[in-house]
C-alpha positions as CSV (number, residue, x, y, z in Angstrom):
1,M,-4.8,38.4,50.4
2,T,-2.8,37.0,53.5
3,T,-0.2,34.4,53.2
4,T,-2.6,32.5,55.7
5,A,-5.8,33.0,52.9
6,K,-3.4,31.6,50.2
7,A,-3.1,28.9,51.6
8,R,-6.3,28.4,52.8
9,G,-7.7,28.9,48.9
10,S,-5.4,26.5,48.0
11,T,-5.9,23.4,50.2
12,G,-8.1,20.9,50.1
13,R,-10.1,18.8,52.9
14,N,-7.2,15.9,52.1
15,G,-4.4,18.8,52.2
16,S,-4.3,18.3,48.2
17,S,-4.6,20.6,45.6
18,A,-8.4,22.0,45.6
19,A,-7.5,23.9,42.2
20,A,-5.4,21.1,40.4
21,S,-2.9,21.7,38.2
22,P,-3.4,20.4,34.9
23,G,-0.2,17.6,35.5
24,T,-2.0,16.8,38.6
25,L,-5.2,16.3,36.8
26,Q,-3.7,14.6,34.0
27,E,-2.0,12.0,36.5
28,E,-5.3,11.7,38.3
29,M,-6.8,10.8,35.4
30,V,-4.3,8.6,34.1
31,A,-4.4,6.2,37.5
32,Y,-8.3,6.3,37.6
33,L,-8.2,4.7,34.6
34,R,-5.6,1.9,35.7
35,Q,-7.3,1.4,38.4
36,G,-10.5,0.7,36.6
37,R,-8.7,-1.3,34.1
38,E,-10.8,-4.4,34.2
39,E,-14.1,-2.8,34.7
40,L,-13.4,-0.5,31.6
41,R,-12.4,-3.0,29.4
42,G,-15.0,-5.5,30.0
43,E,-17.9,-2.6,29.2
44,W,-15.6,-1.9,26.2
45,V,-15.9,-5.6,25.1
46,R,-19.8,-5.8,26.0
47,A,-20.0,-2.4,24.1
48,M,-18.5,-3.8,20.9
49,T,-20.4,-7.0,21.0
50,A,-23.6,-4.9,21.1
51,S,-23.0,-2.7,18.1
52,G,-21.2,-5.7,15.9
53,D,-17.8,-4.1,16.4
54,L,-16.0,-7.2,17.7
55,W,-13.3,-7.1,15.9
56,L,-11.5,-9.5,18.1
57,D,-14.6,-12.4,17.2
58,S,-11.9,-14.5,15.3
59,L,-10.0,-14.8,18.0
60,T,-9.7,-17.3,21.2
61,A,-11.1,-15.6,24.7
62,R,-7.6,-15.6,26.1
63,E,-7.0,-13.7,22.7
64,Q,-9.7,-11.2,23.0
65,E,-8.4,-10.2,26.3
66,L,-4.9,-10.0,26.0
67,E,-5.3,-7.7,23.1
68,S,-7.7,-5.6,24.0
69,L,-5.4,-4.8,27.4
70,K,-3.1,-4.3,25.0
71,V,-5.2,-1.3,23.1
72,Y,-6.8,0.0,26.5
73,D,-3.2,0.0,27.8
74,T,-1.5,1.4,24.6
75,C,-3.7,4.7,24.9
76,V,-3.6,4.9,28.5
77,D,0.3,4.9,28.2
78,S,-0.2,8.0,25.6
79,L,-2.7,9.8,28.1
80,D,0.6,9.4,30.5
81,S,3.6,10.2,28.7
82,G,1.9,12.3,25.9
83,S,3.9,9.9,23.4
84,Y,2.3,8.4,20.0
85,L,5.0,5.6,19.1
86,G,2.9,2.7,20.9
87,A,-0.1,4.0,19.5
88,E,1.0,4.3,16.0
89,E,2.9,0.9,16.2
90,F,-0.4,-0.9,17.5
91,A,-2.0,1.1,14.2
92,A,0.5,-0.1,11.9
93,R,-0.3,-3.6,13.2
94,M,-4.2,-3.4,12.9
95,A,-3.9,-2.0,9.6
96,R,-1.7,-4.5,8.3
97,R,-4.1,-7.7,9.5
98,A,-6.7,-5.1,8.2
99,A,-5.1,-5.7,4.6
100,V,-4.8,-9.5,4.8
101,G,-8.9,-9.3,5.7
102,A,-7.8,-10.5,9.1
103,M,-9.8,-7.9,10.8
104,S,-12.6,-6.0,8.9
105,S,-11.3,-1.9,9.2
106,E,-14.5,-0.8,9.5
107,R,-14.8,-2.5,13.0
108,F,-11.8,-1.7,14.3
109,L,-12.2,1.7,14.0
110,G,-15.8,1.7,15.3
111,G,-14.0,-0.7,18.0
112,M,-12.0,2.4,18.9
113,L,-14.9,5.1,18.8
114,A,-16.8,2.7,20.9
115,L,-13.3,2.5,23.6
116,R,-13.3,6.8,23.6
117,D,-17.2,6.3,24.8
118,V,-16.0,4.2,27.3
119,Y,-13.2,6.6,28.7
120,G,-15.4,9.5,28.5
121,R,-18.2,7.8,30.4
122,G,-15.9,6.8,33.1
123,L,-14.2,10.0,33.5
124,L,-17.6,11.4,34.0
125,R,-18.6,9.2,36.6
126,R,-15.1,10.2,38.4
127,F,-15.4,13.7,38.3
128,A,-19.5,14.0,38.0
129,K,-19.6,15.6,41.9
130,E,-16.8,18.6,40.2
131,P,-17.6,19.9,37.2
132,D,-14.9,22.3,36.6
133,R,-12.4,19.9,36.9
134,L,-14.7,17.6,34.5
135,N,-14.3,19.8,32.4
136,A,-10.6,20.1,32.3
137,A,-9.9,16.5,32.0
138,L,-12.7,16.1,29.4
139,G,-10.7,18.9,27.3
140,I,-7.3,16.8,28.2
141,F,-9.1,13.8,27.5
142,E,-10.5,14.7,23.9
143,S,-7.1,16.0,22.4
144,V,-5.5,12.6,23.1
145,V,-8.1,10.3,22.0
146,N,-8.6,12.5,18.8
147,R,-4.6,12.2,18.1
148,I,-4.9,8.6,18.6
149,L,-8.1,8.2,16.2
150,V,-6.3,10.1,13.6
151,I,-3.3,8.0,14.1
152,V,-5.8,4.9,13.4
153,A,-7.3,6.4,10.7
154,M,-4.0,7.1,8.8
155,A,-2.4,3.8,9.5
156,F,-4.9,2.3,7.7
157,N,-5.2,4.7,4.9
158,T,-1.5,4.2,4.2
159,E,-1.8,0.5,4.3
160,R,-4.3,1.0,1.7
161,E,-2.2,2.8,-0.2
162,R,0.8,0.4,-0.1
163,V,-2.0,-2.3,-1.3
164,V,-3.5,-0.4,-4.4
165,R,0.4,0.5,-5.4
166,Q,1.2,-3.4,-5.2
167,Q,-1.6,-5.0,-7.5
168,Q,-1.1,-1.7,-9.5
169,E,2.6,-3.1,-10.0
170,A,1.4,-6.2,-10.4
171,I,-1.0,-5.5,-12.7
172,R,1.6,-4.0,-14.9
173,E,4.1,-6.6,-14.8
174,L,1.5,-9.0,-16.0
175,S,0.2,-6.5,-18.9
176,T,3.7,-6.5,-20.0
177,P,5.3,-9.7,-19.8
178,V,8.7,-10.7,-21.6
179,L,9.0,-14.5,-23.1
180,Q,11.2,-16.4,-23.9
181,V,11.1,-18.6,-27.2
182,R,14.3,-20.3,-27.3
183,D,17.6,-19.4,-26.8
184,G,19.0,-15.9,-27.4
185,L,14.7,-14.8,-28.3
186,L,12.1,-13.0,-26.6
187,I,8.9,-12.0,-26.9
188,L,7.3,-8.6,-25.7
189,P,3.5,-8.3,-26.4
190,I,2.3,-4.8,-25.3
191,I,-1.8,-4.3,-24.1
192,G,-3.2,-1.3,-23.6
193,L,-2.5,2.5,-22.9
194,I,1.2,3.2,-22.6
195,D,1.9,6.4,-20.6
196,S,5.1,7.2,-19.0
197,D,5.4,5.4,-15.7
198,R,4.1,2.3,-17.7
199,A,7.0,3.1,-20.4
200,R,9.2,3.2,-17.8
201,Q,8.5,0.0,-16.2
202,L,8.4,-1.5,-19.6
203,T,11.9,-0.5,-20.2
204,E,13.2,-1.9,-16.9
205,Q,11.6,-5.2,-17.3
206,L,12.6,-5.7,-21.0
207,L,15.8,-4.8,-20.2
208,D,16.4,-7.1,-16.9
209,S,14.8,-9.8,-19.2
210,I,17.7,-9.3,-22.2
211,R,20.3,-9.4,-19.4
212,R,19.1,-12.5,-17.7
213,F,18.6,-14.4,-20.8
214,R,21.1,-13.1,-22.8
215,A,19.0,-12.4,-25.4
216,R,20.2,-10.9,-29.0
217,V,16.8,-10.5,-30.5
218,V,13.5,-9.5,-28.9
219,V,10.1,-8.8,-30.8
220,M,8.0,-6.4,-29.6
221,D,4.7,-6.5,-31.0
222,I,2.4,-3.7,-30.8
223,T,-0.8,-5.3,-31.9
224,G,-2.8,-4.8,-28.6
225,V,-1.9,-1.4,-28.3
226,A,-5.4,1.3,-28.3
227,A,-3.4,4.2,-29.6
228,V,-0.1,5.0,-30.5
229,D,0.7,9.0,-30.6
230,S,4.0,11.0,-31.0
231,K,4.8,10.5,-26.8
232,V,4.0,6.8,-27.5
233,A,6.5,6.4,-30.0
234,N,8.8,8.3,-28.6
235,H,8.9,5.4,-25.5
236,L,8.9,2.9,-27.5
237,I,12.3,4.4,-29.5
238,Q,13.4,5.1,-26.4
239,T,13.1,1.4,-25.0
240,V,14.7,0.2,-28.5
241,D,17.5,3.0,-28.1
242,A,17.8,1.2,-24.3
243,A,18.2,-2.4,-25.8
244,R,20.4,-1.7,-28.1
245,L,23.3,0.0,-25.7
246,L,23.2,-3.4,-24.6
247,G,23.8,-5.3,-27.8
248,T,20.4,-6.4,-28.7
249,I,18.4,-6.3,-32.0
250,V,14.6,-5.1,-31.3
251,I,11.6,-6.1,-34.1
252,L,8.7,-3.9,-33.7
253,T,5.6,-6.2,-35.2
254,G,1.4,-5.4,-35.0
255,V,2.0,-2.0,-36.5
256,S,-1.7,-1.4,-37.9
257,P,-2.6,0.5,-41.2
258,A,-4.0,3.4,-38.7
259,T,-0.7,3.3,-36.5
260,A,1.3,3.5,-39.3
261,Q,-0.4,6.9,-40.8
262,T,-0.8,8.4,-37.3
263,I,2.9,8.1,-37.1
264,V,3.6,9.4,-40.1
265,T,1.0,12.2,-40.1
266,V,2.9,13.0,-36.4
267,G,6.3,13.3,-38.1
268,V,7.7,10.6,-35.7
269,D,11.1,8.6,-37.2
270,L,11.0,5.2,-36.6
271,S,14.0,4.3,-39.3
272,R,16.5,3.2,-36.2
273,M,13.4,0.1,-35.9
274,Q,13.1,-3.0,-37.7
275,T,9.5,-3.4,-38.5
276,V,7.5,-6.5,-39.2
277,G,3.7,-6.6,-40.5
278,D,2.7,-9.6,-37.6
279,L,4.1,-11.3,-34.9
280,Q,4.5,-14.7,-36.9
281,G,6.6,-12.6,-39.1
282,G,8.8,-11.0,-36.5
283,I,10.0,-14.5,-35.0
284,E,10.7,-15.7,-38.6
285,A,13.0,-12.5,-39.1
286,A,14.1,-13.3,-35.6
287,D,14.8,-16.8,-36.3
288,R,17.4,-15.5,-39.3
289,L,19.1,-12.9,-37.6
290,L,20.2,-15.6,-35.0
291,G,20.5,-18.3,-37.4
292,Y,18.0,-20.7,-37.3
293,R,16.2,-22.4,-39.9
294,V,13.2,-24.5,-39.9
295,I,13.9,-28.1,-41.3
296,A,10.6,-30.0,-43.3
297,G,9.5,-33.2,-41.8
298,D,6.3,-34.1,-40.4
299,P,3.4,-31.9,-41.1
300,G,2.4,-31.4,-37.8
301,A,6.1,-30.4,-36.4
302,A,8.5,-28.2,-37.9
303,P,12.0,-28.1,-35.6
304,I,14.0,-25.2,-35.7
305,V,17.6,-26.1,-35.4
306,P,20.9,-23.3,-35.8
307,A,21.7,-23.1,-39.3
308,T,25.0,-24.5,-38.8
309,V,23.6,-27.8,-37.9
310,A,23.6,-29.9,-41.2
């Protein structure tokens, strides 16, 4: 092919390349989506309204306009620059709003799918008479929009997992409350199953409370523990040893006959623990260790005072 033929084959009616490179086509797509911004955004909002996926309905009309423009522009910016930082930021922000109930994650995802369809229809209208360029444009578009949809889905999933972890942590703290009875005395009632994670959380919470309240004696009641095996017993021993290093005595209460038999059968040595039958007995034993005594008086009240008081 001659140089003249090459030139003719590479030049269109307007002096531009007839077989545009992907970069040139991508720039043309970005320019079209930005020029048709208001029309396409309006089409998107109407599509969400019709399908019931308008996640902006809790906002004012002006807020809806600004929010939808921000999402629209963020997607076009990703197409233009190849950077998805903006998409990640707005996806994380939407996920946080969904986590606190300010919007529905399902409706937001439905709205993003509606935006994808609006972009696609817009490109179809733009390149309807150029099937080759249309196929190339859709290939570029699908790669970008699919990446954005994955980012959105991952952001919502990450935020949901974070909320679940926070709820689990709150439940663990509520299930192992460390209560101050009086100066120097704490009670730790344990309810439910004890696994490695909960045992670690239990020990950390107890040691923090011992340091905060300057406790000298802790009564640990396991009446509500569903089952005690060698693993659970070893967890309890480790907690007692850790408390002893802080100068605190731990009294174990609530050991049922069945639990006692299980511990003896599995051969766990609890000789380092001070055990008392029930919680009341454990508190009385703790009072004696702390030097408190009960003064008889009004039958309806039994004040407890330090033993040194006459």
